[in-house]
N, C-alpha and C positions, 0 to 999 in steps of 0.2 A: 425550471422541475427540478426537485427536493429527492434526495437519495438516502437511504437509509446505511450504504456502505457508499466508501469509497475504496478503491483496492486497488493499492501500490505494489507494483515487483516490477523486476527487471526482464527486459527482453528475452534474455536467455532463458527465463524461465518460463516461458511463455506459454507451454504445454501445460505444467500443472496447475500455471494461474488460470489456464481456459477452463480445467475442469472444476477449482474452485469456483469460479465463476459461473460455470454451470451448474453447481450446487448451490450455492446464494440463492441465483434464481429458481432453482424448480421448486424451494422453498419459498418464494413470494417475498424475499427479499430485494428491494431494489437499489440496484448497485451503481457505482459509475464505476466502469473500464472503459480504461482509453484504448483499447483495439476497436472500439465499436464506435469512435469517430471518426465525422466523416467531414462535417465543413470548416471549423474556425484553424487556425493553429492550434497547435497542440500545449502549445504554453498556455496560452489562452483558456481555453478547456480545461486543462490541471486544474487552473488559478479556480476558476468556475467550481470544477467537480468538485472539490474541497473545500472552499464556503458552501456547497451547499449539500453538504453529507455532514448526516446523523453520528458516524462512528467511521471509524477508518480499521481498514485489515492490510497489515503489511507483512509482506512474502519477504522473508532474508534468507541468503545463498549467500554462496559466495561470490556472487556474482557483481553483489552490490558493492563491495569493501572498497573499492578501486575508483566507484563510479561518481563523477561528481553532479550528473545531472539525476541519480537516485537521490543522491543526497541536498540538491537541490528542492528537489520535490517534497525530502522527510522534513526537512526545515520550514517549509509551509506548513505542514501539517503541525508540527508541535506548535508555530505559532497560533493554531487556532486554542485559544483554552475552553475547562469543563467540557468536553468532548471525550467520550472512551477509543482508546489506540491499543489494536490486539495483533499481537508479533507472531509471528508462526517460523522456525526457524528449518533452514533444509538441508541439511547436508553442511553446515556450520555450527558453529559453538559459541553460548552465549558471551564468552570471556572473546572470542575473535570478533563478534558485531559489539560488544560492549564497548571495547578498544576505540573503536571506532567514532560509534553514536552513540556511548554516554546512557546508558539508555536503564537508570537505575530500580527505579521504582514501577517497571510497568509489566503487567501481565505477560508473558510468555511462552507459547507451547513449541515445541519442538518435534519433528516430525523425521 
């Protein structure tokens, strides 16, 4: 299956991520969203979802700043070239996130 968008978020932000996923879905955007994974191991599904997605939506909050799994997932996303990555910051500043993830030229919205 191909996806229009891969949604990356930290589990502590699941309530807001669910809301975002439902908004995209109701607008006809086919999303990879790991909450709906049932069968395979999560790591395998994540790698497959990243490779089969056209674009990426990364939800950044204070919860991601010290999380090694989120860093691993984000590194897999950055390995893919020629695809758009969209960021949304929630209750965290670009400076706080930028120090950790080095986000120099990405489009970032703050909510």
